[in-house]
C-alpha positions as CSV (number, residue, x, y, z in Angstrom):
1,M,-27.2,-210.1,-119.4
2,K,-25.3,-207.8,-117.0
3,L,-21.6,-208.6,-117.3
4,G,-20.2,-206.0,-115.0
5,I,-20.8,-202.8,-113.1
6,N,-19.9,-199.2,-114.1
7,S,-17.4,-197.0,-112.2
8,N,-20.2,-195.2,-110.2
9,E,-21.6,-198.5,-109.1
10,M,-18.1,-199.8,-108.2
11,Q,-17.5,-196.7,-106.1
12,K,-20.8,-197.4,-104.2
13,V,-19.7,-201.0,-103.6
14,N,-16.3,-199.9,-102.3
15,R,-17.8,-197.2,-100.0
16,C,-20.3,-199.7,-98.5
17,L,-17.5,-202.3,-98.1
18,V,-15.3,-199.8,-96.1
19,L,-18.3,-198.6,-94.1
20,K,-19.3,-202.1,-93.2
21,I,-15.8,-202.9,-92.0
22,L,-15.7,-199.8,-89.9
23,M,-19.1,-200.6,-88.4
24,E,-18.0,-204.1,-87.4
25,N,-14.9,-202.8,-85.6
26,S,-14.6,-200.3,-82.9
27,H,-11.8,-198.5,-84.6
28,M,-9.4,-199.1,-87.5
29,T,-6.5,-197.3,-89.3
30,R,-6.4,-196.6,-93.0
31,H,-3.6,-199.2,-93.3
32,E,-5.8,-201.8,-91.6
33,L,-8.7,-201.0,-93.8
34,A,-6.6,-201.4,-97.0
35,A,-5.4,-204.8,-95.8
36,K,-8.9,-205.9,-94.8
37,T,-10.7,-204.8,-97.9
38,G,-8.0,-205.4,-100.5
39,L,-8.6,-201.9,-101.9
40,H,-5.7,-199.6,-103.0
41,K,-4.5,-197.1,-100.3
42,T,-5.4,-194.2,-102.6
43,T,-9.0,-195.5,-102.9
44,I,-9.2,-195.9,-99.1
45,T,-7.9,-192.4,-98.6
46,N,-10.5,-190.9,-101.0
47,I,-13.3,-192.8,-99.3
48,I,-12.2,-191.9,-95.8
49,N,-11.9,-188.2,-96.7
50,E,-15.4,-188.3,-98.1
51,F,-16.7,-190.0,-94.9
52,L,-15.0,-187.3,-92.8
53,D,-16.6,-184.6,-94.8
54,I,-20.0,-186.2,-94.5
55,G,-19.6,-186.8,-90.8
56,I,-20.0,-190.6,-90.9
57,I,-16.7,-191.1,-89.1
58,T,-14.3,-189.3,-86.8
59,S,-10.5,-189.4,-86.5
60,N,-8.2,-189.0,-83.6
61,H,-6.1,-186.7,-85.7
62,N,-7.0,-183.3,-87.0
63,G,-7.1,-182.7,-90.7
64,K,-7.0,-185.3,-93.5
65,S,-3.3,-186.2,-93.6
66,V,-2.8,-189.9,-94.0
67,K,-1.1,-191.1,-90.8
68,R,-0.3,-194.7,-90.1
69,G,-1.5,-194.6,-86.5
70,E,-4.7,-192.6,-87.2
71,L,-7.7,-194.3,-85.7
72,L,-11.0,-194.0,-87.5
73,H,-14.3,-194.4,-85.6
74,F,-17.8,-194.9,-87.0
75,C,-19.9,-192.3,-85.2
76,P,-23.6,-192.4,-86.2
77,E,-25.8,-190.0,-84.2
78,N,-29.6,-190.0,-84.3
79,M,-29.7,-192.9,-86.8
80,Y,-31.6,-196.0,-85.9
81,T,-33.1,-199.3,-86.8
82,V,-36.1,-201.0,-85.1
83,S,-36.6,-204.7,-84.3
84,V,-40.0,-206.3,-83.5
85,S,-40.5,-209.9,-82.4
86,I,-44.1,-211.4,-82.3
87,N,-45.0,-214.7,-80.8
88,R,-48.0,-216.4,-79.2
89,K,-47.4,-214.8,-75.8
90,D,-46.1,-211.3,-76.4
91,Y,-44.5,-208.9,-78.8
92,R,-41.2,-207.0,-78.1
93,I,-39.8,-203.9,-79.7
94,C,-36.2,-202.6,-79.5
95,L,-34.7,-199.4,-80.9
96,Y,-31.1,-199.7,-81.9
97,T,-28.5,-197.2,-82.9
98,L,-26.5,-198.0,-86.1
99,N,-23.6,-199.4,-84.1
100,G,-25.9,-201.9,-82.4
101,A,-26.5,-200.2,-79.0
102,S,-30.0,-200.8,-77.6
103,V,-31.6,-197.4,-76.8
104,S,-35.0,-198.3,-75.6
105,S,-37.4,-201.3,-75.6
106,S,-40.9,-202.3,-74.7
107,R,-42.8,-205.6,-74.3
108,R,-46.5,-206.2,-74.2
109,K,-48.3,-209.5,-73.4
110,I,-50.9,-210.7,-75.9
111,S,-53.3,-213.6,-76.2
112,V,-54.0,-215.8,-79.1
113,R,-57.7,-215.2,-78.3
114,E,-57.4,-211.5,-78.9
115,D,-58.5,-210.1,-82.3
116,V,-55.4,-209.9,-84.4
117,H,-56.4,-206.4,-85.8
118,R,-56.5,-205.1,-82.2
119,I,-53.0,-206.6,-81.6
120,Y,-51.7,-204.9,-84.7
121,Q,-53.2,-201.5,-83.7
122,Q,-51.6,-201.7,-80.3
123,L,-48.2,-202.7,-81.9
124,L,-48.5,-199.7,-84.3
125,N,-49.3,-197.4,-81.4
126,D,-46.3,-198.7,-79.4
127,L,-44.0,-198.2,-82.4
128,R,-45.2,-194.7,-82.9
129,E,-44.6,-193.9,-79.2
130,L,-41.1,-195.4,-79.2
131,T,-40.1,-193.4,-82.3
132,S,-42.1,-190.2,-81.7
133,D,-39.0,-188.0,-81.3
134,I,-37.2,-189.4,-84.3
135,P,-37.7,-188.2,-87.9
136,P,-38.8,-191.1,-90.2
137,K,-35.7,-190.5,-92.4
138,N,-33.5,-191.3,-89.4
139,I,-34.9,-194.8,-89.1
140,F,-33.2,-196.9,-91.7
141,G,-35.6,-199.8,-91.4
142,I,-37.8,-202.0,-89.2
143,C,-37.4,-205.8,-89.1
144,V,-40.3,-207.9,-87.8
145,G,-39.5,-211.4,-86.6
146,M,-42.5,-213.7,-87.1
147,P,-43.2,-217.2,-85.7
148,G,-43.5,-220.0,-88.2
149,P,-44.1,-221.7,-90.5
150,Y,-43.6,-218.3,-92.2
151,L,-44.3,-218.5,-96.0
152,R,-42.5,-216.0,-98.2
153,K,-43.6,-217.1,-101.8
154,K,-46.3,-214.6,-102.9
155,H,-47.5,-213.2,-99.6
156,D,-45.9,-213.1,-96.2
157,I,-48.1,-215.5,-94.2
158,A,-47.5,-216.8,-90.7
159,L,-49.1,-220.2,-90.3
160,V,-48.7,-220.5,-86.6
161,T,-50.2,-223.5,-84.8
162,G,-52.5,-222.1,-82.1
163,F,-52.3,-218.6,-83.4
164,E,-53.9,-219.0,-86.9
165,Q,-55.1,-215.4,-86.8
166,L,-51.7,-214.2,-87.8
167,S,-52.3,-215.6,-91.3
168,L,-55.3,-213.2,-91.8
169,I,-53.2,-210.0,-92.0
170,N,-49.8,-209.0,-93.4
171,I,-48.4,-207.1,-90.4
172,P,-45.0,-206.0,-92.0
173,H,-46.8,-204.6,-95.1
174,M,-49.4,-202.8,-92.9
175,L,-46.6,-201.3,-90.7
176,A,-44.7,-200.0,-93.8
177,E,-47.8,-198.3,-95.1
178,A,-48.7,-196.7,-91.8
179,L,-45.2,-195.6,-90.7
180,Q,-43.8,-194.8,-94.1
181,I,-40.6,-196.6,-93.1
182,P,-39.1,-199.7,-94.9
183,V,-40.2,-202.9,-93.1
184,L,-38.5,-206.3,-93.5
185,S,-39.7,-209.5,-92.1
186,E,-38.2,-212.9,-91.3
187,H,-38.8,-216.1,-89.4
188,D,-37.8,-215.4,-85.7
189,A,-35.6,-218.5,-85.3
190,R,-33.7,-217.5,-88.4
191,L,-33.0,-214.0,-87.0
192,A,-31.8,-215.6,-83.8
193,A,-29.4,-217.8,-85.8
194,Y,-28.1,-214.8,-87.7
195,A,-27.4,-212.9,-84.5
196,E,-25.5,-215.9,-83.2
197,W,-23.5,-216.1,-86.4
198,K,-22.6,-212.4,-86.3
199,A,-21.5,-212.7,-82.7
200,L,-19.1,-215.5,-83.6
201,E,-17.9,-213.6,-86.6
202,K,-17.2,-210.5,-84.5
203,V,-15.3,-212.4,-81.8
204,H,-13.4,-215.0,-83.8
205,G,-13.2,-213.4,-87.3
206,S,-13.6,-216.8,-89.0
207,P,-16.8,-218.3,-87.6
208,V,-18.1,-221.8,-88.0
209,S,-19.2,-222.8,-91.5
210,S,-22.7,-223.8,-90.4
211,L,-24.8,-223.0,-87.4
212,V,-28.2,-223.9,-86.1
213,T,-30.2,-222.4,-83.3
214,L,-33.2,-224.0,-81.7
215,R,-35.9,-222.0,-80.0
216,S,-39.2,-222.8,-78.4
217,I,-41.8,-220.4,-77.0
218,G,-44.5,-222.6,-75.6
219,L,-45.8,-225.1,-78.1
220,G,-43.7,-224.4,-81.1
221,V,-40.1,-225.4,-81.9
222,G,-38.2,-223.7,-84.7
223,A,-34.7,-223.9,-86.0
224,G,-32.7,-221.1,-87.7
225,I,-30.0,-222.3,-90.1
226,V,-27.1,-220.2,-91.3
227,I,-24.5,-221.6,-93.7
228,E,-21.4,-219.5,-94.7
229,G,-23.1,-216.4,-93.4
230,R,-26.3,-216.9,-95.3
231,M,-29.7,-217.6,-93.8
232,V,-31.2,-220.8,-95.3
233,R,-34.9,-220.1,-96.2
234,G,-35.9,-222.8,-98.7
235,Q,-38.2,-222.4,-101.7
236,I,-41.1,-220.7,-99.8
237,G,-39.4,-219.8,-96.6
238,I,-40.1,-222.8,-94.3
239,A,-36.6,-224.2,-94.1
240,G,-35.8,-225.0,-90.4
241,E,-39.3,-225.8,-89.4
242,I,-38.0,-228.8,-87.4
243,G,-41.0,-228.6,-85.0
244,H,-43.2,-230.1,-87.8
245,M,-40.9,-233.1,-88.4
246,G,-42.8,-236.3,-87.8
247,V,-41.4,-238.4,-85.0
248,N,-44.3,-240.7,-84.1
249,F,-45.7,-243.0,-86.8
250,N,-48.5,-244.1,-84.5
251,A,-50.0,-240.6,-84.0
252,C,-52.8,-239.4,-86.1
253,R,-51.5,-236.3,-87.9
254,T,-53.8,-233.6,-89.3
255,I,-53.2,-230.0,-90.5
256,G,-53.2,-227.7,-87.5
257,A,-52.7,-230.5,-84.9
258,S,-49.4,-231.2,-83.2
259,N,-49.8,-234.9,-82.4
260,G,-46.9,-236.9,-83.6
261,I,-44.6,-234.0,-84.5
262,Y,-41.4,-233.0,-82.8
263,E,-42.7,-229.8,-81.2
264,Y,-45.4,-231.8,-79.3
265,Y,-42.6,-233.6,-77.4
266,S,-39.8,-231.0,-77.3
267,G,-41.6,-227.6,-77.0
268,T,-41.3,-225.9,-73.6
269,D,-45.0,-226.5,-73.0
270,S,-44.4,-230.2,-73.2
271,A,-42.6,-230.0,-69.8
272,V,-45.9,-228.8,-68.3
273,R,-47.7,-231.8,-69.8
274,Y,-45.1,-234.2,-68.6
275,M,-45.4,-232.8,-65.1
276,Q,-49.2,-232.9,-65.1
277,E,-49.3,-236.6,-66.4
278,R,-47.4,-237.8,-63.3
279,L,-48.3,-235.2,-60.7
280,F,-50.0,-237.6,-58.3
281,E,-47.1,-240.0,-58.4
282,F,-44.9,-237.4,-56.7
283,P,-46.7,-236.4,-53.4
284,N,-43.7,-234.5,-52.1
285,T,-43.4,-232.2,-55.1
286,I,-43.8,-228.5,-54.8
287,L,-45.5,-228.4,-58.2
288,Q,-49.2,-228.1,-58.7
289,E,-51.5,-228.7,-61.7
290,S,-51.5,-225.0,-62.4
291,S,-47.7,-224.7,-62.3
292,T,-46.2,-223.0,-65.3
293,Y,-43.1,-223.9,-67.3
294,A,-41.1,-221.2,-65.4
295,D,-42.3,-222.8,-62.1
296,I,-41.0,-226.2,-63.4
297,V,-37.6,-224.8,-64.4
298,Q,-37.2,-223.1,-61.0
299,A,-38.1,-226.4,-59.2
300,Y,-35.8,-228.3,-61.5
301,R,-32.9,-226.1,-60.4
302,G,-34.0,-226.9,-56.8
303,K,-33.9,-230.7,-57.7
304,D,-37.6,-231.3,-57.1
305,P,-38.1,-234.9,-58.3
306,L,-41.1,-234.3,-60.5
307,A,-39.5,-231.3,-62.1
308,V,-36.3,-233.3,-62.7
309,Y,-38.4,-236.0,-64.4
310,A,-40.3,-233.5,-66.6
311,M,-37.2,-231.5,-67.7
312,E,-35.1,-234.6,-68.3
313,K,-37.8,-236.0,-70.5
314,L,-37.9,-232.7,-72.4
315,A,-34.1,-232.8,-72.8
316,W,-34.2,-236.4,-74.0
317,M,-36.9,-235.6,-76.6
318,L,-35.0,-232.5,-77.6
319,G,-31.8,-234.6,-78.3
320,Y,-33.9,-237.2,-80.2
321,G,-35.0,-234.7,-82.8
322,L,-31.6,-233.0,-82.9
323,S,-30.0,-236.2,-84.0
324,S,-32.0,-236.1,-87.2
325,L,-31.1,-232.5,-87.7
326,I,-27.4,-233.4,-87.4
327,Y,-27.6,-236.0,-90.1
328,L,-29.5,-233.7,-92.4
329,I,-27.5,-230.5,-92.1
330,N,-24.2,-231.6,-90.4
331,P,-23.7,-228.3,-88.6
332,D,-20.6,-227.2,-86.8
333,C,-22.6,-225.7,-83.9
334,I,-26.1,-226.1,-82.4
335,I,-27.2,-223.3,-80.0
336,L,-30.1,-223.8,-77.7
337,G,-32.1,-220.6,-77.3
338,E,-32.9,-218.8,-74.0
339,D,-36.3,-220.6,-73.8
340,Y,-34.5,-223.8,-72.6
341,P,-32.8,-223.5,-69.2
342,D,-29.1,-222.6,-69.3
343,Y,-28.3,-225.3,-66.8
344,A,-25.5,-227.9,-67.1
345,P,-27.7,-231.0,-66.1
346,F,-30.2,-230.1,-68.9
347,L,-27.5,-229.9,-71.5
348,D,-25.9,-233.1,-70.3
349,K,-29.2,-234.9,-70.7
350,V,-29.5,-233.6,-74.3
351,K,-26.0,-234.8,-75.1
352,Q,-26.7,-238.1,-73.5
353,A,-29.7,-238.6,-75.9
354,L,-27.5,-237.6,-78.8
355,K,-25.0,-240.3,-78.0
356,Y,-27.7,-243.0,-78.5
357,F,-28.5,-241.8,-82.0
358,V,-25.4,-240.1,-83.4
359,H,-22.0,-241.8,-84.1
360,P,-19.3,-240.6,-81.7
361,F,-17.0,-239.6,-84.6
362,I,-19.7,-237.2,-85.8
363,L,-20.3,-235.8,-82.3
364,E,-16.6,-235.0,-82.0
365,S,-16.9,-232.4,-84.7
366,L,-20.1,-230.8,-83.2
367,T,-20.4,-228.1,-80.6
368,I,-23.8,-227.9,-78.7
369,R,-24.3,-225.1,-76.2
370,F,-26.5,-222.4,-74.9
371,S,-26.6,-218.9,-76.3
372,S,-24.0,-216.5,-74.9
373,L,-25.7,-213.4,-76.1
374,E,-26.9,-210.9,-73.5
375,D,-29.4,-209.3,-75.8
376,D,-32.6,-210.9,-77.2
377,S,-31.2,-212.8,-80.2
378,I,-34.3,-212.3,-82.3
379,L,-34.3,-208.6,-81.9
380,L,-30.6,-208.4,-82.4
381,G,-30.9,-210.5,-85.5
382,G,-33.5,-208.0,-86.8
383,Y,-31.0,-205.1,-86.3
384,Y,-28.3,-207.0,-88.3
385,M,-30.8,-207.9,-91.1
386,V,-31.8,-204.3,-91.7
387,L,-28.2,-203.3,-92.0
388,E,-27.4,-206.3,-94.2
389,Q,-30.2,-205.3,-96.5
390,R,-28.9,-201.8,-96.9
391,F,-25.4,-203.1,-97.6
392,Q,-26.7,-205.5,-100.2
393,E,-28.5,-202.6,-101.9
394,N,-25.5,-200.4,-101.5
395,T,-27.8,-197.8,-100.1
396,L,-26.7,-197.3,-96.5
397,I,-24.5,-194.3,-97.3
398,D,-27.5,-192.7,-99.1
399,Y,-29.6,-193.2,-96.0
400,I,-26.9,-191.7,-93.8
401,R,-26.5,-188.7,-96.2
402,N,-30.3,-188.1,-96.1
403,A,-30.4,-188.3,-92.3
404,L,-27.5,-185.8,-92.0
405,E,-29.0,-183.3,-94.3
406,E,-30.0,-180.1,-92.4
407,E,-33.5,-178.8,-92.7
408,T,-33.5,-176.1,-95.3
409,V,-34.9,-172.9,-94.1
410,P,-37.1,-171.2,-96.7
411,T,-35.9,-167.8,-97.7
412,D,-38.2,-164.8,-98.0
413,R,-39.6,-164.6,-101.5
414,P,-40.2,-161.2,-103.2
415,S,-43.8,-160.3,-103.1
416,E,-45.8,-160.9,-106.1
417,P,-46.5,-157.8,-108.3
418,S,-50.0,-156.5,-107.7
């Protein structure tokens, strides 16, 4: 049984702790680092001097003298992570610098009727094109956000209703072999929740104790759960699959069918069905049978009566299922993803539904709102996950050292004797 760690391992842990604090803050002094980490000032000085030698950080003072007002900046150059998000309708890719700046991105529409091997090959080609000018050692990892249910027990398998082909291949494993870059994978809603958590942590310092995000891309509905900074995965990785929660006892449920489960009523595609069911009762509506969810949302903002009906029913169903989630998890905060309209009347209708099913004393301690992130929360969550993995392994500094190593130029060897 391992009772402790040796001095070399402790040094690694301390270095990674200091580096993590520097990365999460735009600038800090040595005094502030010592207070934040709890490490002795001498330890901080030794680590900072090492970082300055390596080139991980810069200082606004010349030399290495310890000055109380010296500001230290994390300054990674030509070091990146990559995030990928795959769903039923498209896949998105984003290249991030180590300090979280988005450098470039791409998006490609896909169809669930396409051959999944063809989709994978196109994704691989797009990744190669996006990173063609970057040495593989300068990419510290790729994170792939997958729709769910996403099983993590023995093999990474995405059991996606309506996109069953995803279960036929292990995309993260295949990408790792093809690109020779470490590839992580996670449920997309969980990545979104982690990004929201990190945003709260960065702004407020002491974030909420538990947070839930709810996302829907078409048919599916998934929740990401973060408690005390840790993503909740469950035994085989399906924690948060709220979309598969049964809400209608009268519906005939079968594997692969959505009748009777929460996502059938609260997924964004449900609004299209609600609109089509009553289309001929609203002769003055601007909507048509071929109208998309985006069309309905736009008409909803314009107060089209049929659109108002469809979106209010969607909001009500959303609140109905969230009431169960509140009693099961008791979160501090529920964040609705960008798939739902960031529109006050919609949120008011969700809250109105909650008041029917949740005790007012409980609602007083709950915040429910839309996401305030400007970036794609799934892709941003992938960026954070890669870095967190490197921190947990205490390997981020090793990756940085490797990326900063100059190419060695071979010297001329003496000719072999004849």
